C-alpha positions in Angstrom: 88.0 87.2 146.0 89.1 85.3 149.1 87.8 86.5 152.5 89.9 86.9 155.6 89.8 84.1 158.1 88.6 85.4 161.4 90.6 82.7 163.3 93.8 83.8 161.6 95.9 86.5 163.3 97.7 87.5 160.0 96.1 89.9 157.5 96.1 88.8 153.9 97.8 91.8 152.1 97.4 90.3 148.7 94.0 88.7 148.3 94.3 88.0 144.5 97.8 86.7 144.9 98.8 86.8 141.2 102.4 86.1 140.1 103.1 88.0 136.9 106.2 86.9 135.0 108.0 88.9 132.3 111.3 87.5 131.1 113.7 87.5 134.1 111.3 89.3 136.5 108.4 88.2 138.7 106.1 90.5 140.4 103.5 89.7 143.0 100.5 91.9 142.6 97.1 92.2 144.3 95.4 94.2 141.5 95.8 97.6 143.0 99.0 98.7 141.2 99.2 99.4 137.5 100.6 96.8 135.1 100.0 96.6 131.3 101.4 93.5 129.5 101.1 95.3 126.1 104.0 97.5 127.1 106.4 94.6 127.3 107.7 95.9 123.9 108.4 99.3 125.6 110.4 97.6 128.4 112.3 95.3 126.0 113.3 98.3 123.9 114.4 100.3 127.0 116.5 97.4 128.3 118.2 97.1 124.9 118.8 100.9 124.6 120.3 101.1 128.1 122.7 98.2 127.4 124.0 99.8 124.2 124.1 103.2 125.7 126.3 102.0 128.5 128.8 100.4 126.1 128.9 103.7 124.2 129.5 105.5 127.4 132.4 103.3 128.3 134.0 104.1 125.0 133.5 107.8 125.5 135.0 107.6 129.0 138.1 105.8 127.7 138.5 108.3 124.9 138.2 111.2 127.3 140.8 109.8 129.7 143.1 109.1 126.9 142.9 112.7 125.6 143.2 114.0 129.1 146.6 112.3 129.6 148.1 113.8 126.5 150.8 116.4 127.1 151.0 119.8 125.6 152.9 118.5 122.6 150.1 116.2 121.7 152.1 113.1 122.7 150.6 110.5 125.1 152.2 108.6 127.9 152.5 105.1 126.4 152.8 103.5 129.8 149.7 105.1 131.2 147.8 104.5 128.0 148.7 100.8 128.1 147.6 100.6 131.8 144.3 102.4 131.1 143.6 100.2 128.1 144.3 97.0 130.1 142.2 98.2 133.0 139.2 98.9 130.7 139.5 95.6 128.9 140.0 93.6 132.1 136.4 94.4 133.3 133.7 92.3 131.7 130.4 93.9 132.7 127.5 91.5 133.4 123.9 91.9 134.4 123.3 91.3 138.1 126.5 92.5 140.0 126.9 96.0 141.3 129.7 98.2 139.7 131.2 101.3 141.1 131.5 103.0 137.7 128.1 101.6 136.5 124.9 103.4 135.6 122.8 105.2 138.3 119.2 105.0 137.1 116.1 106.7 138.3 112.7 105.2 137.5 110.6 108.1 138.7 107.2 106.4 138.4 107.8 102.8 139.2 104.4 101.3 140.1 105.1 97.6 140.7 108.8 97.9 140.2 108.8 95.5 137.2 110.8 97.8 135.0 113.4 98.5 137.6 113.7 94.8 138.4 114.2 94.0 134.7 116.9 96.7 134.5 118.7 95.2 137.5 118.6 91.7 136.0 119.2 92.4 132.4 121.4 95.5 132.1 125.2 94.9 132.3 126.9 97.5 134.4 124.4 98.9 136.9 125.5 100.8 140.0 122.2 101.7 141.5 118.5 101.9 140.6 116.1 104.2 142.4 112.5 102.8 142.1 110.3 105.7 143.1 106.5 106.1 143.5 104.2 108.5 145.2 101.7 105.7 146.3 102.6 104.1 149.6 100.9 101.0 148.5 103.0 100.9 145.3 106.2 101.3 147.3 105.3 98.4 149.5 104.7 96.3 146.4 108.1 97.4 145.1 109.8 96.3 148.3 108.1 93.0 148.2 108.9 92.4 144.5 112.6 93.5 144.9 113.0 91.0 147.8 111.2 88.3 145.8 113.6 88.8 142.9 116.7 89.1 145.1 117.9 92.4 143.8 118.1 94.4 147.0 121.7 95.2 146.4 120.8 97.1 143.2 117.4 98.6 143.8 116.4 101.2 146.4 112.7 101.7 146.8 111.7 105.4 147.3 108.5 106.8 148.5 108.5 110.5 147.3 106.9 112.9 144.9 108.9 112.3 141.6 109.4 116.1 141.0 110.6 116.7 144.5 113.0 113.8 144.3 114.5 115.0 141.1 114.8 118.6 142.3 116.7 117.3 145.4 119.1 115.5 143.1 120.4 118.4 141.0 123.8 118.5 142.8 126.5 117.0 140.7 127.2 114.1 143.1 123.5 113.2 143.3 122.7 113.4 139.5 121.6 110.3 137.6 123.1 108.8 134.5 119.6 107.8 133.2 116.1 109.0 134.1 113.1 107.0 133.0 109.7 108.8 132.8 106.7 106.6 132.0 103.7 108.5 133.4 100.0 107.9 132.8 99.3 110.6 130.1 101.5 113.7 129.7 105.1 113.7 131.0 105.4 117.5 130.8 105.4 118.3 134.5 108.3 115.9 135.2 110.6 117.2 132.4 112.0 120.2 134.2 113.2 118.2 137.2 114.5 115.4 135.1 116.7 117.6 132.9 118.2 119.3 136.0 118.9 116.0 137.7 120.6 114.2 134.8 124.4 114.3 134.3 126.0 115.9 131.2 125.6 113.4 128.4 123.0 111.4 130.4 120.1 109.5 128.9 116.5 110.6 129.3 113.8 108.1 128.4 110.3 109.6 128.1 106.9 108.0 127.3 103.7 109.9 126.4 100.4 108.1 126.2 98.0 111.0 125.7 97.9 110.4 121.9 94.5 111.9 121.4 96.0 115.3 122.5 99.2 114.9 120.6 97.4 113.7 117.4 95.4 116.9 117.1 92.0 116.1 118.7 92.4 118.9 121.2 94.9 121.5 119.9 94.2 123.9 122.8 95.1 121.2 125.3 98.2 120.2 123.4 99.4 123.9 123.5 98.9 124.1 127.2 100.7 120.8 127.9 103.4 120.8 125.3 103.7 124.4 123.9 102.8 123.3 120.4 99.7 123.3 118.2 99.1 119.9 116.5 97.3 119.5 113.2 94.9 116.7 112.2 96.9 114.9 109.5 97.8 111.4 108.6 101.4 111.8 109.8 100.0 112.7 113.3 102.0 109.9 115.0 105.4 111.3 113.8 104.1 114.8 114.6 103.5 113.5 118.2 107.1 112.5 118.4 108.3 115.8 117.1 106.0 117.8 119.5 107.4 115.8 122.4 111.0 116.4 121.3 110.3 120.1 120.9 108.9 120.2 124.4 112.0 118.4 125.9 114.3 120.7 123.9 112.6 123.9 125.2 112.9 122.7 128.8 116.6 121.9 128.3 117.4 125.2 126.7 116.3 127.1 129.8 119.4 125.6 131.6 121.9 125.9 128.8 121.3 122.3 127.7 120.3 120.7 124.4 119.1 117.3 123.3 120.4 114.7 120.9 117.7 112.1 120.0 119.0 108.6 119.8 115.7 106.9 118.9 112.1 108.0 118.7 109.4 105.4 118.4 105.7 105.6 117.8 104.2 102.2 118.9 100.8 101.0 119.9 99.0 103.7 121.9 102.1 105.8 122.9 105.3 107.5 121.8 108.7 106.8 123.4 111.8 108.8 122.9 115.4 108.2 124.0 117.5 111.5 124.1 120.9 112.4 125.5 121.1 115.7 127.4 124.3 117.8 126.9 125.3 121.2 128.4 126.6 123.9 126.0 125.4 127.5 125.8 127.0 127.8 122.3 125.2 124.8 120.8 121.8 125.9 122.4 121.9 128.7 119.7 121.3 126.1 117.0 118.0 125.0 118.7 115.9 127.7 116.9 116.8 126.3 113.5 115.7 122.8 114.6 112.1 123.9 115.3 109.6 124.6 112.5 106.0 125.8 112.0 103.7 123.8 109.7 101.3 125.2 107.1 98.7 122.6 106.1 96.2 123.1 103.3 92.6 122.6 104.4 91.7 121.2 101.0 94.4 118.7 99.8 96.3 118.3 103.1 99.6 119.4 101.5 102.0 120.6 104.2 105.0 123.0 104.2 107.5 123.3 107.0 108.9 126.7 107.9 111.9 126.8 110.3 112.1 129.4 113.1 115.7 130.2 112.4 118.3 130.0 109.7 122.1 129.2 109.8 124.5 130.6 107.2 128.3 130.0 107.0 130.3 133.0 108.1 133.9 131.9 108.0 136.7 134.0 109.4 140.5 133.6 109.4 140.5 132.6 113.1 137.4 130.3 112.8 136.6 128.8 109.4 133.6 127.0 110.9 131.9 130.1 112.2 128.2 130.5 111.3 125.7 133.3 111.4 122.2 132.9 112.8 119.3 134.6 111.3 115.5 134.8 111.1 113.7 133.7 107.9 111.6 136.2 105.9 108.1 135.9 104.6 105.8 132.8 104.8 106.7 129.9 102.5 103.1 129.7 101.2 100.7 132.2 99.6 97.3 132.9 101.1 95.8 130.2 99.0 97.2 126.7 98.3 99.1 126.6 95.0 97.6 123.1 94.3 93.9 123.4 95.1 93.3 127.0 96.0 92.1 126.4 99.6 93.4 128.2 102.7 95.9 126.9 105.3 96.0 125.9 108.9 99.1 126.9 110.9 100.5 124.5 113.5 103.7 123.9 115.5 106.4 124.6 116.4 107.7 121.0 116.2 111.1 119.4 116.2 112.2 119.3 112.5 115.7 117.9 112.9 116.5 114.2 112.7 114.7 112.1 115.3 117.1 109.1 115.2 120.8 108.6 115.5 121.4 106.1 112.7 124.8 104.9 114.0 123.3 104.2 117.5 120.3 102.4 115.9 122.6 100.2 113.9 124.5 99.3 117.1 121.2 98.6 118.8 119.9 96.4 116.0 123.2 94.4 116.0 123.0 94.0 119.8 119.3 92.8 119.7 120.3 90.0 117.3 123.0 88.6 119.7 122.8 86.9 123.0 121.4 87.7 125.5 119.1 90.3 123.9 118.0 87.9 121.2 115.9 86.1 123.8 113.6 89.1 124.4 109.9 88.3 124.2 109.4 91.0 121.5 112.7 90.5 119.7 111.2 89.9 116.3 109.1 93.1 116.5 112.2 95.0 117.7 114.2 93.8 114.7 111.5 94.7 112.3 110.8 98.2 113.6 114.5 99.1 114.0 115.1 98.0 110.4 112.4 100.3 109.2 113.9 103.1 111.3 117.3 102.6 109.6 115.5 102.8 106.2 113.8 106.1 107.0 115.0 109.3 105.3 116.8 111.4 107.9 116.2 114.9 106.6 112.5 114.6 105.7 110.2 115.5 108.6 106.7 114.0 108.5 105.2 112.0 105.6 102.2 111.6 103.3 100.1 108.4 103.1 99.2 106.8 99.8 95.5 106.1 100.8 94.9 109.8 101.8 96.5 111.2 98.6 94.3 109.0 96.5 91.3 109.7 98.7 91.7 113.5 98.1 91.3 112.9 94.3 88.9 110.0 94.6 91.3 107.9 92.6 91.8 104.1 92.5 94.6 103.5 94.9 98.0 103.1 93.3 99.9 100.0 94.3 102.5 101.1 96.8 105.5 99.7 94.8 104.3 101.4 91.6 104.0 104.7 93.4 107.4 104.4 95.0 108.9 103.4 91.7 107.5 106.5 90.0 109.1 108.7 92.7 112.5 106.9 92.4 112.5 107.0 88.6 111.8 110.7 88.8 115.1 111.2 90.6 113.9 111.6 94.2 114.3 109.5 97.4 111.5 107.7 99.2 111.1 105.5 102.3 108.5 104.2 104.7 108.0 105.5 108.2 107.9 103.1 111.2 104.8 105.0 112.3 102.4 104.1 109.5 102.1 101.2 107.1 101.3 103.1 103.8 103.5 106.1 104.6 105.3 108.0 101.8 108.3 109.8 103.3 110.0 111.6 100.4 112.1 114.6 99.5 110.0 115.1 96.3 107.9 118.3 96.5 104.2 118.0 96.8 103.8 119.2 93.2 105.6 116.1 92.0 103.3 113.8 94.0 100.2 115.4 92.6 101.7 115.2 89.1 102.3 111.5 89.5 98.6 111.1 90.5 97.5 113.1 87.4 99.5 110.7 85.3 97.8 107.7 87.1 94.4 109.4 86.5 95.0 108.9 82.7 95.1 105.2 83.3 92.2 105.1 85.8 90.2 108.3 85.2 87.9 109.8 87.9 84.2 109.9 87.1 83.2 113.1 85.4 80.5 113.8 87.9 83.1 114.1 90.7 84.8 117.0 88.9 83.0 119.8 90.8 84.1 123.4 90.8 85.8 124.5 94.0 87.0 121.0 95.0 90.6 119.8 95.2 89.8 117.1 92.6 88.8 119.7 90.0 91.7 122.1 90.8 94.4 119.4 90.8 93.3 117.1 88.0 92.3 119.9 85.6 96.0 120.7 85.3 98.2 119.0 82.7 100.9 116.5 83.6 104.4 118.0 83.3 105.9 114.7 82.3 105.3 110.9 82.1 106.1 108.8 85.1 107.3 105.2 85.1 104.9 102.9 87.0 105.4 99.4 85.4 109.1 99.1 85.6 109.5 98.5 89.4 112.6 100.3 90.7 115.2 98.1 92.5 114.9 100.3 95.6 111.1 100.4 95.6 110.8 97.3 97.8 113.0 97.8 100.9 114.8 95.0 102.7 112.4 95.0 105.7 109.4 94.4 103.3 111.2 91.8 101.2 112.1 89.8 104.3 108.5 90.1 105.7 109.8 91.5 109.0 107.4 92.3 111.8 107.2 96.0 111.0 103.7 97.1 112.0 102.2 95.4 115.0 98.5 94.3 115.0 96.4 94.7 118.1 97.9 92.0 120.5 94.8 91.2 122.5 91.0 92.0 122.7 90.1 95.1 124.8 93.6 96.4 124.0 94.6 100.0 124.9 96.4 102.3 127.3 94.3 101.0 130.3 93.3 102.5 133.5 95.3 104.0 136.3 96.5 101.6 139.1 94.9 98.6 137.5 96.2 95.2 136.6 95.6 95.0 132.8 95.4 91.2 132.6 92.9 88.5 133.5 89.1 88.5 133.8 88.9 91.7 135.7 90.3 93.7 132.7 87.7 92.1 130.3 84.8 92.7 132.6 85.8 96.4 133.1 86.1 96.9 129.3 82.6 95.5 128.8 81.3 97.7 131.6 82.8 100.9 130.3 81.9 100.5 126.6 79.1 102.8 125.4 78.8 104.2 128.9 77.5 107.5 127.7 74.8 105.9 125.6 73.6 103.8 128.5 73.4 107.0 130.7 71.3 108.7 128.0 68.9 105.8 127.9 68.6 105.8 131.7 68.0 109.6 131.7 65.3 109.4 129.0 63.5 106.6 131.0 63.6 108.8 134.1 62.2 111.7 132.2 59.4 109.5 130.9 58.5 108.5 134.4 58.4 112.1 135.5 55.9 112.9 132.7 53.5 110.4 134.1 54.2 107.7 131.6 54.3 104.1 132.7 57.9 102.7 133.1 58.8 100.3 130.5 59.3 96.7 131.4 62.8 95.1 131.6 62.5 93.4 128.2 61.6 96.6 126.3 64.4 98.5 128.1 67.0 95.9 127.0 65.8 96.0 123.4 66.3 99.8 123.2 69.7 99.9 124.8 72.6 100.0 122.3 74.5 96.7 121.8 77.9 96.5 123.3 80.7 96.2 120.9 83.2 93.7 122.3 86.1 94.7 120.1 88.5 97.7 120.3 90.3 99.2 117.4 93.8 100.8 117.6 92.3 104.2 117.0 89.6 103.8 119.7 92.3 102.7 122.2 94.5 105.7 121.4 91.4 108.0 121.8 90.7 106.6 125.3 94.0 108.0 126.6 
């Protein structure tokens, strides 16, 4: 690090003096403000979603004005309609200029301001962006970066507590069209203010990086933070999305609002959701039927969802679409699992309605393949992931994984196309999930999946010594197959388009020492690598030091440096995806 020159009168504010470039934006950072290059995918996706959302918003505004101008007979004023249409089509929105009827965006936790700068330079139709941060040093960095990128006319730096700023923006004239929450860890404490400060029909973008909590490692902590109990299961990444959506929905319901998820993504070490917030006391009543509890077998991991509410048609002469709300009766499972005889864990509630709006995702995918969004740094990965999202089954919450199903029965793993073909030939639907490579998302009941594996066991039988009484293997495989399943004739729909075209569906770890990172730290360069080395096996190193100190206290001679080094655990210089998620 450079030292300050005593003869110079100016103080060097940025001793490291690094210029970080990400597509259209450049930030000057001295290493004291958080930046993580792995989240470029997150920023690229957010830019794309906001562009498509604004185009959708323009159509809704035009349709609303057109309906408003109709007279009581249902006729429209042709002259006014023509003027309105010509006025709308006359404006061509571009990224960079300021528009009076454009988007007003709040980035509540802005750090370096990189995301806000990219929004200003890459989103067509921006009115104003508030780049806020609680750190005075971060706000100074935002001002410097905004000036460096020449977007002062669009971005207003703000030094305030994010919650206070949002609570002060609840008046209709101060509300935001879009609120972006990307905190370090859990976003729960920001949700209440965000929902109150967003306009009716506005877009809320939320990231959660505390995946260890959401994935079931600390169910008591997850209940405190999100109001839901997670279960340790292979579909934990999709469950994390559904827990976050449930949390947002419960916050919205308090104010007579409800959510409509546009896109929900599990990527790398975080989950990211894009939801629209609408106001309607009547539609809030449907929220109970969109939440479900989960029963998970402790032996074979079979799960069953149980909605909190039911909806039945109750048509009347005055309103043929009227429905009746009710409460379900009785648990959907018996005390012991019908497949293996073990007991159940109970988790939830989680969001059990669709987590994507397929029409919006289709528009988004089309936009990403056209200029200027086709030049995004992670465009190939965006296309691959969104294609898989379009292929996902809408009405099937959660998923099984083929490796876990076979592991329960100690079977030789079935080739994925053969297993999917067996399900399809049996008359059910099946798809992958964007959250896991070997996922099996299907409307087939669990009894059919176990029956398919019994059929596979005839071809590749389990060793007899594994058939122990009281185990799921014995309980499931001792039953007879109800029918024969077709494995060899590959079904035409077994291999989806995303897999045929070898799209970039599931991202590998992009760099060594990859993960969620540390607060207020530049996650690039040599500093990051040194810190990773220093922090690895930290607990083990402390144990060695404590034991050496205890030996000294007992009167034993201290070991020499060479013997201490030989007894210390070796540092592993690689990080896996699971380890990185656990660090958060």
